[in-house]
C-alpha positions, 0 to 999 in steps of 0.5 A: 702342629701348625697346620689346620685339622679337618673333620667331615661328617659322614651324615647329618640330622635335622632338629626341631626349631624351638625358639621361645616365643617371648625371647625377642620381645625380652631382648627388645626391652633391654636398654639400647636394643637394636638389630646388629648389622648384617653386611655383605662382604664382597672381598671375602666372597671373591676369596672364597669363590662364592656368590655372597658372604654375609657377616652378622656384625656383633661388635656393638650389642646392647652396649657391649662389644660382643654377642654374649649379653643375649644369652647371659641376660635371658638365662639370668632372667629365666633362672631368677623367674624359676627361683623367685617368680613368677614375676608380675608384668613388667616393662623396664628392668627397674620393674624387675629389679624392684620385684627382686628386692625382697630376695637380696642379696643375690650374686651372679657367678660365672667363669669366663674367658672375657665376654660371657663374664662381662655380660653376666656382670652387666646383667647383674648391674641392670638388676641391682645384683652383685657379680662374682666373675672367675677368670683364668690367669692368662686373661689379658688385662684389658678384658679383666678391666672391662669386667671390673668396669661393670662393678663385678668382683673378679677372681683370678684362678690359677689355671685355665678356663676349665679350672675357672668353670670348676671353681665357679660351680662350687659357689652355687647356693641360694644366694649365689646363682651360677650363670654358665654357658657350659654344662656339666652333670646335674647342671643343664638348665641355665646353659640351655637358656644361654643357647636359647638366648643366642637365637635372637641373632638368627631371628634378626638375620631372618628378618634382615634377609627378608628385607632385602629379599635374599635367600637363606644361607647355603652354609654357616661357619660358626666359632666353637668354644664349649659349643653353645653358639654352634648349638644355637646355629644348628637349632636354627638352621639344621631343620627339616625345611632347610638345606644349610650346611654348618661348619664349626671352627675352633682353635688348633690348641683347643680342638675339643669338638673336633677330637670328640667328633673323631672319637664319637664321644666327648673328648678333652683337648689337653692344655695348655690352651694358649690361642689368641682366640681367647674366647674359644680356649676351652678344653671341654665341650659342653655336654648339653651342646654335644648332641647338636654338634655331633648330629648337626655339623657338616664339618669341623675345622681347627685352625692355628692363630695365623688364620684368625689374624688373616681373617681379622685383616680381611674383615677390617678391609671391609670395615668390620672390626672383629676380634680374634674369636670374632673372626674365627668363622672366617678363619675356618673358611680361609683354611678350607678354601686355601687347602690343597684339597679345597675342591674336594672340600667344596664338593663335600660342603656343596659350595659352588660359585652361586652359594651364599655363606653366613658368618657371625663376627661375635666380638669387636676389638676386645683386646684393642692393642692386639687388634691394632697390631694385627690389622696394621701388621 
């Protein structure tokens, strides 16, 4: 099957906004912190037939080419604090590292399709900890080498990302802290903090929109792997005082969220998960994210890789370097608006010529060779 698949929710619900009061201050104290750009993309607005499209460009975040460090760093900090704290007042990460020395050796463990694992490894490096990162066997060499460049031990698992998650869970011990962005039975605390960490993106967007006296978006399109980023979007925008619609986007070959929405219960997407949107090649939705996805998404779109490539090329024309997973939100919008029933879709989502849309480009060119091939093709 090469055609996009769609799901439209019969109704949605709102959720309380619960951002941690110390979160933005925590991220501000990390090395090299600055807001990532929020850029207007008029070409995409024209293609979609809306007034304005904002792209939150995460190709450079705290020295890494993706947003994942926001969740990985916060979740690691909160888990370390829970196990070994409370910490004394600190100003720099070296202050924290000094307080952790009596508990060493400690190893952070994570499964990854690329960006999350590198972020966990970078956090471990900052704090003087070790990192053991488990990756699926089909990970491209560039992403594996990037994780190794952070000083991590990389273990290749014979299987998929989901197999790597299962293998990582087995490492949990007093000296091995599993920092996962997906949850399972009995393991929700850390993934919850990962989701919470992502909310810095949307706190920044609020401030950036205020600076230019722009309104909140009418629609947000967000990529979905296990669903953690989408859960963060829903917690921020699906609130009582706002009328923002949220569309989740995932690869056609790893459409676990769309299948779950259709069935009304968590449903796996059978493998192999071979999408070029490698960061979204997940066969199982995070149980922690699931209530937010089920209640907060107005629609879900599963797209073939060709739409992601179109999205990458379109963003590149506007100066936004976006990887395959990074461009997935735009890919979903292109699939919706190029479909024969686009007018009905627009009506279902409340989109008009006066609407404002937000997407998050979650990564830069994490596979530079493939990115160049696509945007120049």
